DOKEFI-498635 format. One record per residue: residue in one letter; x, y, z of N, C-alpha, C, CB in turn. Coordinates in steps of 0.05 Angstrom, whole numbers, plus 5000, padded with zeros to 4 digits. Glycine has a CB too. Layout:
% residues N
PT, balo, n.c1, n.c2, n.c3, ca.c1, ca.c2, ca.c3, c.c1, c.c2, c.c3, cb.c1, cb.c2, cb.c3
PT, a, X, Y, Z, X, Y, Z, X, Y, Z, X, Y, Z
...
***
This chain:
% residues 240
PT, balo, n.c1, n.c2, n.c3, ca.c1, ca.c2, ca.c3, c.c1, c.c2, c.c3, cb.c1, cb.c2, cb.c3
PT, m, 7938, 2985, 8745, 7954, 2970, 8764, 7968, 2946, 8748, 7936, 2959, 8787
PT, p, 7992, 2939, 8755, 8005, 2918, 8740, 7995, 2892, 8753, 8037, 2920, 8741
PT, p, 8001, 2868, 8739, 7993, 2843, 8749, 8004, 2837, 8777, 8001, 2823, 8731
PT, t, 7996, 2818, 8790, 8009, 2809, 8816, 8036, 2797, 8810, 7990, 2789, 8831
PT, a, 8052, 2792, 8832, 8079, 2782, 8829, 8078, 2754, 8814, 8094, 2779, 8859
PT, r, 8054, 2741, 8815, 8053, 2717, 8800, 8041, 2719, 8773, 8038, 2698, 8815
PT, g, 8038, 2744, 8765, 8029, 2748, 8737, 7999, 2748, 8734, 8040, 2727, 8721
PT, e, 7982, 2748, 8758, 7953, 2745, 8755, 7940, 2773, 8749, 7941, 2731, 8781
PT, r, 7919, 2769, 8736, 7903, 2792, 8729, 7892, 2808, 8752, 7880, 2784, 8711
PT, i, 7895, 2835, 8750, 7881, 2853, 8771, 7856, 2863, 8758, 7899, 2878, 8780
PT, f, 7834, 2860, 8775, 7809, 2869, 8763, 7799, 2897, 8774, 7787, 2847, 8770
PT, d, 7796, 2916, 8756, 7786, 2944, 8763, 7756, 2939, 8764, 7794, 2968, 8740
PT, v, 7746, 2943, 8790, 7718, 2939, 8795, 7707, 2961, 8813, 7714, 2912, 8807
PT, g, 7679, 2962, 8811, 7666, 2982, 8830, 7652, 2967, 8853, 7644, 2999, 8814
PT, a, 7653, 2939, 8850, 7638, 2923, 8873, 7645, 2894, 8870, 7605, 2926, 8871
PT, v, 7641, 2879, 8890, 7647, 2850, 8890, 7623, 2835, 8903, 7675, 2843, 8906
PT, a, 7613, 2815, 8889, 7590, 2799, 8898, 7601, 2772, 8905, 7568, 2797, 8876
PT, f, 7591, 2758, 8927, 7600, 2732, 8936, 7575, 2711, 8937, 7615, 2736, 8964
PT, d, 7581, 2688, 8930, 7562, 2667, 8935, 7566, 2661, 8966, 7568, 2642, 8915
PT, l, 7547, 2646, 8975, 7545, 2642, 9005, 7555, 2615, 9011, 7517, 2647, 9016
PT, d, 7539, 2595, 9005, 7549, 2566, 9013, 7572, 2556, 8996, 7525, 2545, 9008
PT, g, 7591, 2547, 9009, 7614, 2538, 8995, 7635, 2559, 8988, 7604, 2527, 8971
PT, t, 7630, 2585, 8993, 7645, 2607, 8986, 7653, 2622, 9012, 7630, 2625, 8965
PT, l, 7631, 2633, 9025, 7636, 2646, 9050, 7634, 2626, 9074, 7617, 2670, 9054
PT, l, 7613, 2611, 9073, 7607, 2594, 9095, 7607, 2564, 9087, 7580, 2601, 9105
PT, d, 7619, 2546, 9105, 7617, 2517, 9103, 7594, 2507, 9116, 7640, 2504, 9113
PT, t, 7570, 2506, 9100, 7546, 2499, 9111, 7538, 2470, 9108, 7526, 2516, 9099
PT, i, 7556, 2454, 9097, 7548, 2425, 9089, 7538, 2409, 9113, 7572, 2410, 9077
PT, h, 7550, 2416, 9138, 7543, 2399, 9159, 7515, 2402, 9168, 7562, 2403, 9181
PT, d, 7506, 2427, 9168, 7477, 2432, 9173, 7459, 2421, 9151, 7473, 2462, 9176
PT, l, 7466, 2427, 9126, 7450, 2417, 9103, 7447, 2387, 9106, 7464, 2425, 9076
PT, a, 7471, 2373, 9112, 7469, 2343, 9111, 7453, 2334, 9135, 7499, 2329, 9111
PT, a, 7455, 2347, 9158, 7438, 2338, 9181, 7407, 2343, 9175, 7447, 2354, 9208
PT, a, 7402, 2364, 9163, 7373, 2369, 9156, 7362, 2349, 9136, 7369, 2398, 9143
PT, i, 7379, 2344, 9117, 7372, 2324, 9096, 7367, 2298, 9107, 7393, 2322, 9077
PT, n, 7385, 2287, 9126, 7380, 2262, 9137, 7359, 2262, 9158, 7404, 2252, 9148
PT, a, 7352, 2283, 9169, 7326, 2284, 9186, 7303, 2281, 9169, 7323, 2310, 9202
PT, l, 7303, 2294, 9145, 7279, 2292, 9125, 7277, 2262, 9118, 7284, 2309, 9097
PT, l, 7301, 2250, 9110, 7299, 2222, 9102, 7288, 2203, 9122, 7324, 2213, 9095
PT, a, 7296, 2209, 9149, 7286, 2194, 9170, 7256, 2196, 9174, 7300, 2202, 9193
PT, d, 7245, 2222, 9171, 7216, 2227, 9170, 7202, 2207, 9149, 7211, 2258, 9163
PT, l, 7217, 2208, 9125, 7203, 2190, 9104, 7209, 2161, 9103, 7210, 2201, 9076
PT, g, 7224, 2153, 9123, 7229, 2126, 9127, 7252, 2114, 9110, 7203, 2112, 9122
PT, y, 7269, 2132, 9103, 7295, 2125, 9085, 7318, 2125, 9102, 7300, 2145, 9061
PT, p, 7339, 2111, 9094, 7365, 2111, 9110, 7379, 2138, 9102, 7385, 2085, 9103
PT, p, 7397, 2145, 9120, 7413, 2171, 9115, 7433, 2167, 9092, 7429, 2180, 9141
PT, l, 7439, 2190, 9081, 7459, 2191, 9059, 7484, 2202, 9071, 7448, 2208, 9035
PT, p, 7509, 2191, 9062, 7534, 2201, 9070, 7537, 2232, 9063, 7557, 2184, 9057
PT, k, 7549, 2245, 9081, 7554, 2274, 9076, 7567, 2280, 9050, 7571, 2286, 9099
PT, a, 7587, 2264, 9044, 7599, 2269, 9019, 7581, 2267, 8995, 7621, 2250, 9015
PT, e, 7561, 2250, 8995, 7545, 2249, 8974, 7525, 2270, 8972, 7533, 2225, 8974
PT, i, 7515, 2279, 8996, 7499, 2304, 8998, 7513, 2328, 8988, 7490, 2309, 9025
PT, r, 7536, 2330, 8994, 7556, 2352, 8984, 7556, 2354, 8954, 7587, 2346, 8993
PT, d, 7555, 2332, 8940, 7554, 2332, 8910, 7528, 2337, 8900, 7563, 2308, 8899
PT, l, 7506, 2337, 8917, 7480, 2342, 8907, 7471, 2371, 8910, 7462, 2325, 8919
PT, v, 7489, 2385, 8925, 7483, 2414, 8931, 7487, 2431, 8905, 7501, 2425, 8955
PT, g, 7468, 2449, 8899, 7470, 2467, 8876, 7444, 2474, 8866, 7487, 2454, 8854
PT, k, 7441, 2500, 8858, 7417, 2509, 8845, 7393, 2510, 8864, 7410, 2490, 8821
PT, g, 7399, 2515, 8890, 7380, 2521, 8909, 7367, 2496, 8924, 7358, 2537, 8897
PT, m, 7352, 2502, 8945, 7341, 2480, 8962, 7320, 2463, 8949, 7330, 2492, 8987
PT, p, 7305, 2472, 8932, 7285, 2454, 8918, 7299, 2434, 8900, 7265, 2471, 8901
PT, n, 7321, 2441, 8888, 7336, 2424, 8870, 7351, 2404, 8888, 7356, 2441, 8853
PT, l, 7361, 2412, 8911, 7373, 2393, 8929, 7355, 2373, 8939, 7385, 2406, 8951
PT, v, 7331, 2381, 8948, 7311, 2361, 8957, 7303, 2343, 8934, 7286, 2376, 8968
PT, r, 7299, 2352, 8910, 7291, 2334, 8888, 7313, 2314, 8884, 7286, 2350, 8862
PT, r, 7339, 2323, 8883, 7359, 2303, 8878, 7363, 2282, 8900, 7384, 2316, 8873
PT, v, 7357, 2292, 8926, 7356, 2273, 8948, 7335, 2252, 8946, 7352, 2288, 8974
PT, l, 7310, 2263, 8941, 7289, 2243, 8937, 7293, 2223, 8914, 7265, 2256, 8934
PT, a, 7306, 2234, 8891, 7313, 2216, 8868, 7332, 2193, 8878, 7327, 2233, 8844
PT, s, 7352, 2202, 8894, 7370, 2182, 8905, 7356, 2162, 8923, 7392, 2194, 8920
PT, a, 7338, 2171, 8942, 7323, 2152, 8959, 7305, 2137, 8944, 7308, 2165, 8981
PT, f, 7293, 2146, 8922, 7272, 2130, 8906, 7286, 2113, 8884, 7251, 2149, 8893
PT, a, 7312, 2117, 8879, 7327, 2103, 8858, 7314, 2110, 8832, 7329, 2072, 8863
PT, v, 7309, 2136, 8828, 7297, 2144, 8801, 7313, 2169, 8793, 7264, 2150, 8803
PT, s, 7307, 2180, 8769, 7322, 2205, 8761, 7306, 2230, 8774, 7324, 2208, 8728
PT, p, 7320, 2249, 8776, 7308, 2274, 8787, 7282, 2281, 8774, 7325, 2298, 8783
PT, a, 7282, 2280, 8746, 7259, 2288, 8733, 7235, 2271, 8737, 7265, 2290, 8707
PT, a, 7239, 2246, 8748, 7217, 2229, 8754, 7204, 2233, 8780, 7225, 2204, 8751
PT, v, 7217, 2251, 8797, 7203, 2256, 8823, 7180, 2276, 8820, 7223, 2267, 8844
PT, d, 7158, 2269, 8830, 7136, 2286, 8829, 7139, 2314, 8842, 7115, 2273, 8840
PT, d, 7131, 2334, 8828, 7132, 2362, 8839, 7119, 2364, 8866, 7118, 2381, 8820
PT, d, 7095, 2353, 8871, 7081, 2354, 8895, 7097, 2341, 8918, 7054, 2342, 8892
PT, e, 7111, 2318, 8910, 7128, 2307, 8931, 7152, 2324, 8938, 7138, 2280, 8923
PT, v, 7162, 2337, 8920, 7186, 2356, 8923, 7176, 2379, 8942, 7197, 2368, 8894
PT, s, 7152, 2389, 8936, 7140, 2411, 8951, 7136, 2404, 8982, 7112, 2419, 8938
PT, s, 7125, 2380, 8985, 7119, 2372, 9012, 7144, 2368, 9027, 7103, 2347, 9012
PT, a, 7163, 2352, 9013, 7188, 2347, 9027, 7205, 2373, 9032, 7205, 2328, 9011
PT, l, 7202, 2393, 9015, 7219, 2417, 9019, 7207, 2432, 9044, 7219, 2436, 8991
PT, t, 7181, 2431, 9050, 7171, 2444, 9073, 7183, 2430, 9098, 7140, 2444, 9072
PT, r, 7183, 2402, 9097, 7195, 2388, 9119, 7224, 2396, 9123, 7192, 2359, 9114
PT, y, 7238, 2395, 9100, 7268, 2400, 9099, 7273, 2427, 9114, 7279, 2401, 9069
PT, q, 7259, 2448, 9103, 7265, 2473, 9113, 7259, 2476, 9142, 7251, 2492, 9097
PT, g, 7239, 2461, 9152, 7235, 2461, 9180, 7258, 2449, 9197, 7211, 2446, 9186
PT, h, 7268, 2429, 9187, 7294, 2417, 9201, 7316, 2437, 9198, 7304, 2389, 9187
PT, y, 7320, 2448, 9174, 7342, 2466, 9171, 7342, 2490, 9188, 7343, 2475, 9144
PT, a, 7318, 2501, 9191, 7314, 2524, 9209, 7322, 2517, 9238, 7284, 2533, 9209
PT, a, 7315, 2493, 9247, 7323, 2484, 9273, 7353, 2480, 9279, 7310, 2458, 9278
PT, l, 7365, 2474, 9256, 7394, 2466, 9256, 7413, 2489, 9249, 7399, 2442, 9237
PT, l, 7402, 2511, 9237, 7419, 2530, 9224, 7441, 2541, 9241, 7403, 2552, 9213
PT, g, 7465, 2541, 9231, 7485, 2552, 9245, 7500, 2535, 9266, 7475, 2574, 9256
PT, r, 7486, 2511, 9269, 7496, 2494, 9293, 7525, 2485, 9286, 7476, 2468, 9300
PT, e, 7532, 2478, 9262, 7556, 2468, 9254, 7570, 2484, 9232, 7552, 2442, 9245
PT, t, 7558, 2506, 9224, 7568, 2521, 9202, 7591, 2537, 9212, 7547, 2539, 9190
PT, g, 7612, 2540, 9194, 7637, 2555, 9201, 7644, 2571, 9175, 7661, 2536, 9210
PT, l, 7662, 2592, 9184, 7675, 2606, 9160, 7699, 2593, 9149, 7684, 2634, 9168
PT, y, 7702, 2593, 9123, 7726, 2583, 9111, 7751, 2600, 9118, 7721, 2582, 9081
PT, p, 7774, 2588, 9119, 7799, 2606, 9125, 7801, 2628, 9107, 7825, 2591, 9122
PT, g, 7808, 2650, 9118, 7812, 2674, 9101, 7788, 2691, 9096, 7824, 2666, 9074
PT, v, 7765, 2682, 9102, 7740, 2696, 9095, 7737, 2723, 9109, 7716, 2679, 9103
PT, r, 7741, 2723, 9136, 7738, 2748, 9151, 7760, 2766, 9145, 7737, 2744, 9181
PT, e, 7785, 2757, 9142, 7808, 2772, 9135, 7805, 2786, 9108, 7832, 2755, 9135
PT, g, 7796, 2771, 9087, 7791, 2779, 9063, 7770, 2801, 9060, 7784, 2757, 9049
PT, l, 7748, 2796, 9074, 7726, 2817, 9074, 7736, 2843, 9089, 7700, 2806, 9089
PT, e, 7750, 2841, 9110, 7761, 2864, 9125, 7779, 2879, 9106, 7776, 2855, 9151
PT, r, 7795, 2866, 9090, 7814, 2880, 9072, 7798, 2893, 9051, 7837, 2862, 9060
PT, l, 7777, 2882, 9040, 7762, 2895, 9020, 7745, 2918, 9031, 7746, 2875, 9007
PT, a, 7736, 2914, 9054, 7720, 2935, 9069, 7739, 2961, 9073, 7710, 2923, 9098
PT, a, 7765, 2954, 9078, 7783, 2978, 9086, 7790, 2991, 9058, 7812, 2969, 9102
PT, m, 7787, 2978, 9036, 7790, 2992, 9011, 7767, 3010, 9002, 7795, 2972, 8990
PT, g, 7744, 3006, 9018, 7718, 3019, 9010, 7704, 3004, 8989, 7722, 3047, 8999
PT, m, 7709, 2979, 8986, 7695, 2964, 8966, 7667, 2957, 8972, 7709, 2940, 8960
PT, p, 7646, 2965, 8957, 7620, 2956, 8961, 7616, 2925, 8956, 7602, 2972, 8944
PT, m, 7602, 2913, 8974, 7601, 2883, 8972, 7572, 2874, 8971, 7615, 2870, 8995
PT, a, 7565, 2851, 8963, 7538, 2837, 8962, 7541, 2808, 8965, 7523, 2844, 8936
PT, v, 7518, 2793, 8974, 7517, 2767, 8972, 7495, 2759, 8952, 7515, 2754, 8998
PT, i, 7502, 2740, 8935, 7482, 2732, 8915, 7482, 2700, 8919, 7491, 2742, 8884
PT, t, 7460, 2689, 8930, 7459, 2661, 8934, 7432, 2649, 8925, 7463, 2655, 8962
PT, n, 7434, 2624, 8919, 7408, 2610, 8911, 7395, 2599, 8937, 7414, 2585, 8890
PT, k, 7406, 2602, 8960, 7395, 2593, 8987, 7366, 2607, 8991, 7416, 2601, 9012
PT, a, 7348, 2594, 9001, 7323, 2605, 9007, 7329, 2632, 9023, 7306, 2584, 9024
PT, t, 7315, 2654, 9014, 7319, 2680, 9027, 7318, 2680, 9057, 7300, 2698, 9017
PT, r, 7299, 2666, 9068, 7295, 2666, 9097, 7316, 2657, 9114, 7274, 2649, 9103
PT, f, 7338, 2643, 9101, 7359, 2632, 9115, 7385, 2649, 9111, 7364, 2604, 9106
PT, v, 7385, 2669, 9092, 7409, 2681, 9086, 7419, 2699, 9108, 7407, 2697, 9061
PT, r, 7403, 2719, 9115, 7410, 2738, 9138, 7416, 2722, 9164, 7387, 2759, 9144
PT, p, 7400, 2705, 9172, 7408, 2690, 9196, 7435, 2675, 9198, 7388, 2670, 9201
PT, h, 7444, 2665, 9174, 7469, 2653, 9171, 7491, 2674, 9175, 7471, 2639, 9143
PT, l, 7488, 2696, 9159, 7506, 2717, 9160, 7509, 2730, 9189, 7497, 2738, 9140
PT, d, 7484, 2734, 9201, 7483, 2746, 9227, 7500, 2727, 9247, 7453, 2750, 9236
PT, l, 7494, 2702, 9247, 7508, 2683, 9265, 7539, 2685, 9261, 7498, 2653, 9261
PT, a, 7548, 2686, 9235, 7575, 2688, 9229, 7589, 2716, 9234, 7578, 2680, 9202
PT, g, 7571, 2736, 9239, 7582, 2763, 9243, 7591, 2774, 9217, 7605, 2764, 9264
PT, l, 7580, 2768, 9196, 7588, 2779, 9170, 7567, 2798, 9157, 7592, 2757, 9151
PT, t, 7545, 2801, 9167, 7526, 2818, 9156, 7533, 2847, 9150, 7505, 2819, 9172
PT, p, 7547, 2859, 9168, 7555, 2887, 9165, 7573, 2892, 9140, 7570, 2896, 9189
PT, f, 7587, 2871, 9130, 7604, 2874, 9106, 7588, 2881, 9081, 7620, 2849, 9101
PT, f, 7562, 2875, 9080, 7548, 2874, 9056, 7526, 2896, 9052, 7537, 2846, 9053
PT, r, 7525, 2907, 9029, 7504, 2929, 9024, 7480, 2916, 9013, 7514, 2951, 9003
PT, v, 7483, 2892, 9000, 7459, 2880, 8986, 7460, 2850, 8991, 7458, 2886, 8955
PT, l, 7436, 2840, 8999, 7433, 2811, 9001, 7412, 2800, 8982, 7426, 2803, 9029
PT, i, 7419, 2782, 8964, 7400, 2771, 8947, 7398, 2740, 8952, 7408, 2778, 8918
PT, g, 7374, 2731, 8959, 7371, 2702, 8964, 7355, 2689, 8940, 7356, 2696, 8991
PT, g, 7351, 2664, 8942, 7339, 2649, 8920, 7310, 2654, 8915, 7343, 2621, 8924
PT, d, 7297, 2669, 8933, 7268, 2676, 8930, 7263, 2706, 8922, 7254, 2670, 8957
PT, d, 7284, 2722, 8919, 7283, 2750, 8917, 7276, 2758, 8887, 7309, 2761, 8926
PT, l, 7281, 2742, 8869, 7276, 2747, 8840, 7263, 2722, 8829, 7304, 2754, 8824
PT, p, 7250, 2725, 8805, 7238, 2703, 8793, 7257, 2679, 8784, 7223, 2713, 8770
PT, v, 7281, 2685, 8780, 7301, 2665, 8771, 7326, 2665, 8789, 7309, 2670, 8742
PT, k, 7339, 2643, 8789, 7365, 2640, 8806, 7389, 2636, 8787, 7364, 2616, 8826
PT, k, 7412, 2640, 8800, 7435, 2631, 8785, 7432, 2601, 8775, 7461, 2634, 8803
PT, p, 7439, 2594, 8751, 7460, 2609, 8734, 7446, 2630, 8716, 7475, 2589, 8716
PT, a, 7421, 2635, 8719, 7411, 2660, 8703, 7427, 2685, 8712, 7380, 2666, 8708
PT, p, 7431, 2704, 8693, 7445, 2728, 8701, 7431, 2748, 8716, 7455, 2742, 8678
PT, d, 7404, 2745, 8719, 7386, 2767, 8732, 7395, 2774, 8759, 7356, 2758, 8734
PT, p, 7404, 2755, 8777, 7413, 2765, 8804, 7436, 2785, 8804, 7421, 2742, 8821
PT, l, 7455, 2779, 8785, 7478, 2793, 8783, 7471, 2821, 8771, 7499, 2779, 8765
PT, l, 7456, 2821, 8751, 7449, 2846, 8739, 7432, 2863, 8758, 7433, 2840, 8713
PT, h, 7415, 2852, 8776, 7401, 2866, 8794, 7421, 2878, 8814, 7381, 2849, 8807
PT, v, 7438, 2864, 8825, 7458, 2875, 8844, 7475, 2896, 8833, 7474, 2854, 8854
PT, a, 7483, 2893, 8808, 7498, 2914, 8793, 7481, 2941, 8794, 7503, 2905, 8762
PT, a, 7457, 2939, 8788, 7442, 2962, 8786, 7435, 2975, 8814, 7417, 2954, 8771
PT, r, 7433, 2956, 8833, 7430, 2965, 8861, 7455, 2980, 8872, 7424, 2940, 8879
PT, l, 7477, 2972, 8864, 7503, 2983, 8875, 7511, 3006, 8854, 7527, 2959, 8877
PT, g, 7498, 3009, 8833, 7504, 3030, 8812, 7529, 3027, 8798, 7504, 3057, 8825
PT, v, 7535, 3002, 8790, 7559, 2997, 8774, 7551, 2982, 8749, 7579, 2980, 8789
PT, a, 7568, 2983, 8728, 7563, 2967, 8703, 7567, 2939, 8711, 7583, 2975, 8681
PT, p, 7554, 2919, 8696, 7560, 2891, 8700, 7589, 2885, 8700, 7546, 2876, 8680
PT, a, 7602, 2899, 8680, 7632, 2891, 8676, 7649, 2899, 8697, 7643, 2903, 8653
PT, q, 7637, 2915, 8715, 7654, 2925, 8740, 7644, 2911, 8766, 7650, 2959, 8744
PT, l, 7628, 2890, 8765, 7619, 2875, 8786, 7632, 2848, 8785, 7591, 2872, 8785
PT, l, 7652, 2843, 8804, 7666, 2817, 8805, 7649, 2796, 8820, 7694, 2819, 8818
PT, m, 7645, 2775, 8809, 7629, 2752, 8822, 7651, 2733, 8833, 7608, 2737, 8800
PT, v, 7649, 2726, 8858, 7666, 2706, 8871, 7649, 2683, 8882, 7682, 2718, 8894
PT, g, 7653, 2658, 8871, 7635, 2636, 8878, 7653, 2610, 8879, 7609, 2634, 8857
PT, d, 7639, 2588, 8879, 7652, 2562, 8882, 7643, 2543, 8860, 7645, 2551, 8910
PT, s, 7625, 2553, 8842, 7613, 2531, 8824, 7607, 2542, 8797, 7586, 2519, 8835
PT, t, 7601, 2523, 8779, 7593, 2528, 8751, 7569, 2547, 8751, 7587, 2503, 8737
PT, n, 7551, 2545, 8770, 7528, 2563, 8771, 7536, 2591, 8775, 7509, 2555, 8792
PT, d, 7555, 2598, 8791, 7565, 2623, 8795, 7580, 2636, 8767, 7585, 2622, 8818
PT, a, 7595, 2618, 8756, 7609, 2624, 8731, 7591, 2630, 8708, 7627, 2603, 8723
PT, q, 7571, 2613, 8706, 7553, 2616, 8682, 7535, 2641, 8685, 7535, 2588, 8678
PT, a, 7527, 2645, 8710, 7513, 2671, 8715, 7529, 2695, 8710, 7505, 2672, 8743
PT, a, 7555, 2695, 8718, 7573, 2717, 8713, 7577, 2722, 8683, 7599, 2711, 8727
PT, r, 7583, 2700, 8669, 7587, 2702, 8639, 7564, 2714, 8626, 7591, 2674, 8627
PT, a, 7540, 2704, 8633, 7517, 2714, 8620, 7508, 2742, 8626, 7496, 2698, 8626
PT, a, 7519, 2753, 8651, 7514, 2778, 8657, 7534, 2798, 8647, 7511, 2779, 8684
PT, g, 7559, 2785, 8639, 7581, 2804, 8630, 7598, 2812, 8653, 7570, 2830, 8617
PT, c, 7598, 2797, 8675, 7614, 2802, 8699, 7641, 2785, 8697, 7597, 2795, 8726
PT, p, 7663, 2796, 8707, 7685, 2778, 8713, 7679, 2760, 8736, 7710, 2793, 8719
PT, v, 7693, 2737, 8737, 7687, 2718, 8758, 7712, 2702, 8766, 7665, 2699, 8748
PT, l, 7715, 2700, 8793, 7734, 2684, 8805, 7721, 2661, 8821, 7752, 2700, 8823
PT, v, 7736, 2638, 8824, 7724, 2615, 8837, 7743, 2606, 8861, 7718, 2592, 8816
PT, v, 7732, 2597, 8883, 7750, 2586, 8904, 7750, 2556, 8901, 7740, 2594, 8933
PT, p, 7770, 2541, 8909, 7772, 2513, 8906, 7762, 2494, 8926, 7798, 2507, 8903
PT, y, 7749, 2505, 8948, 7743, 2489, 8972, 7712, 2486, 8973, 7754, 2503, 8999
PT, g, 7695, 2495, 8955, 7666, 2494, 8960, 7652, 2469, 8949, 7655, 2519, 8949
PT, y, 7629, 2477, 8937, 7611, 2454, 8927, 7604, 2460, 8900, 7585, 2451, 8943
PT, n, 7614, 2443, 8883, 7611, 2447, 8852, 7598, 2420, 8841, 7641, 2453, 8835
PT, e, 7577, 2410, 8855, 7562, 2388, 8846, 7578, 2363, 8837, 7546, 2397, 8824
PT, g, 7601, 2359, 8850, 7617, 2337, 8846, 7638, 2342, 8823, 7599, 2313, 8839
PT, e, 7638, 2364, 8810, 7655, 2369, 8790, 7682, 2384, 8796, 7641, 2384, 8771
PT, p, 7704, 2378, 8786, 7728, 2392, 8793, 7726, 2422, 8786, 7753, 2379, 8780
PT, v, 7734, 2440, 8805, 7730, 2468, 8803, 7748, 2478, 8780, 7737, 2482, 8831
PT, q, 7769, 2462, 8773, 7787, 2470, 8750, 7773, 2469, 8723, 7811, 2452, 8749
PT, n, 7751, 2455, 8724, 7736, 2455, 8698, 7716, 2478, 8696, 7720, 2429, 8695
PT, v, 7715, 2495, 8714, 7696, 2517, 8712, 7709, 2540, 8695, 7688, 2527, 8741
PT, d, 7690, 2549, 8678, 7699, 2570, 8659, 7700, 2598, 8676, 7678, 2571, 8633
PT, a, 7721, 2604, 8689, 7723, 2627, 8705, 7748, 2642, 8695, 7725, 2619, 8735
PT, d, 7754, 2666, 8708, 7777, 2683, 8703, 7801, 2678, 8721, 7770, 2711, 8707
PT, g, 7796, 2657, 8739, 7817, 2647, 8757, 7807, 2635, 8780, 7835, 2668, 8765
PT, i, 7824, 2619, 8793, 7819, 2606, 8818, 7835, 2620, 8842, 7825, 2575, 8816
PT, v, 7823, 2627, 8862, 7836, 2640, 8885, 7834, 2622, 8910, 7823, 2668, 8891
PT, p, 7857, 2617, 8922, 7856, 2600, 8946, 7836, 2610, 8969, 7885, 2597, 8957
PT, s, 7837, 2637, 8972, 7819, 2645, 8995, 7809, 2675, 8986, 7836, 2645, 9024
PT, l, 7792, 2686, 9004, 7784, 2712, 8999, 7807, 2735, 9004, 7761, 2717, 9015
PT, v, 7827, 2727, 9019, 7848, 2745, 9023, 7861, 2750, 8995, 7868, 2735, 9043
PT, d, 7862, 2729, 8977, 7872, 2732, 8950, 7855, 2748, 8932, 7876, 2705, 8938
PT, v, 7827, 2748, 8938, 7809, 2765, 8923, 7817, 2795, 8930, 7777, 2758, 8931
PT, a, 7822, 2801, 8954, 7828, 2829, 8960, 7855, 2837, 8945, 7830, 2833, 8993
PT, e, 7873, 2819, 8940, 7896, 2825, 8926, 7894, 2828, 8897, 7914, 2808, 8931
PT, r, 7871, 2818, 8886, 7866, 2817, 8857, 7847, 2839, 8847, 7855, 2789, 8850
PT, v, 7839, 2859, 8864, 7819, 2879, 8855, 7833, 2906, 8862, 7789, 2874, 8869
PT, r, 7822, 2926, 8846, 7827, 2952, 8851, 7801, 2967, 8849, 7848, 2963, 8833
PT, l, 7792, 2983, 8868, 7768, 2999, 8868, 7772, 3023, 8850, 7761, 3007, 8896
PT, i, 7752, 3024, 8832, 7752, 3047, 8814, 7726, 3061, 8815, 7758, 3039, 8787
PT, a, 7722, 3087, 8804, 7698, 3100, 8806, 7679, 3085, 8788, 7700, 3130, 8800
PT, p, 7654, 3080, 8796, 7635, 3066, 8779, 7627, 3080, 8755, 7610, 3060, 8794
PT, k, 7625, 3065, 8731, 7612, 3074, 8708, 7585, 3065, 8707, 7626, 3066, 8684
PT, h, 7566, 3081, 8710, 7537, 3072, 8713, 7528, 3058, 8686, 7517, 3098, 8719
PT, p, 7513, 3037, 8689, 7504, 3024, 8666, 7484, 3040, 8653, 7494, 2997, 8672
***
């Protein structure tokens, strides 16, 4: 297939995997509300949503560690692991109570997924979010039926940016890593894809730990998931 009218690369793939937070769903409102409920429990003032947005990345334990570091005015490495574990339990309780209350789909998500599904494209979600919250978010958003495989942050021993979740999904879907397109919003997604040997596209509207998405080592930036559907061609899988 030739490049698009704008000269963009078309990816011949057997499947597409998506990040969740910041790619499919705008979850920052629920995340921030749960973080500030945790801080209130601990006797600390709330953090601005914009600051919490920049702390999101690499899973909930890392978010809680960064938040505690901000509250304690120390480096994340200086926060005691037991404090993180205790606070994480509290945080997840708040998050479970708030889940989906203010979460919304980004523009073009449903339309893009519908176009990919119409092509017969196998799809998966690969997220660092705690596994217990992944399906409820997708169920509430009405997106679960689009995906054959869901991988959360607790399903494997390591999370993105390690390549393992992408390699696992490629094997589950019966495609070679080079035929699994990763779509995300952050350096974590891109580094995982590069390490796994997968092509990767990023969206410009998500959470990249405060860094410009233009600095991410990806194969392109797509305005929405509709553009993803225009950048792929489904081919017969070459088994790894």
